[in-house]
N, C-alpha and C positions, 0 to 999 in steps of 0.2 A: 048315113054317108060322113055328112060335113060338119059330122058332131067327131067321130070316127078320125077323123081327117086331124080339123083342131086339137082335139085331147092328145096326138100325137106327137106339137110341138113343145117346143120349149114353151115357155113361160118370156125368155126374153123375142122371141118369133110373134108368137102370138099379140104382144104390147109391140112391139115392129109392125102389125099391120093394121094393126089398132090405130094407130099414125095414121095411116095410107087411107082406110075409111072415113078417117075427121078429116080427108083432105090436110096435112099440116107439112106447111113448105120447106119448113127449117127444122129438117127431125131432127140433124146433132146439135140442136140448139142446147143450152144446158134450161132454159126451163119448160124444153119439150121432151129431153130427157127428163126432165122431174115428176113434170108433169104426167106421163106414161110407165113410168118407173121402169128405162128401159137403165142400162148399167153405164155401158161407155158406147164410147164411138167404135171402139171395135165389136162389141157387143153386133152394134147396127149393120154394120161390115159383113161381118158372120149370119145374121139371122137375113139382110139379104139374099148372100148364097145360096145359103144351106136352100131357102126359100123357091130358089128360082132352080136350082138343081131338082128341089120336088115337086118341079111343075107345076109351081099354086101362085110363081109370078113371071110375067116373062121382061127381057129388058131391051127392048127394043128403040133404038136413034136413043139410047138413056134413059129412055122414060120405062118407068117401073106401071106394069099395071100387073093384074089378077089376071087368067089368062080364061080368070070364066069365071063372069060376070054374073050370073046366079048367085057363088059361092060371095060372092064380097058382097049381094045386094042381101043375102043370108047372114053376114056376119055382122053387117048393117043392123039387120029389123031386129033381128033375133039374137047373136047369140049376142054383144057389146049390149046389148038393149039393156038384158035381162042385165048384167052386170053393174051396169047404173044404180 
């Protein structure tokens, strides 16, 4: 199920999730955007909006978090670990 969800996301959305998993705080910094191949700050905004709309992320009290902590764990331990 997680594979299906993840594979339907755009590459920019997956890259945005990867920054969250890595614990990056300054996601819109040039260095972070370059490291995670994020094309622009507009892309960050659109990715975040789409992921919230699709119930993958929550935005409570201006803090972004995963709705499903098991999905976040799977991304870190399986999906992104195999790409490194």
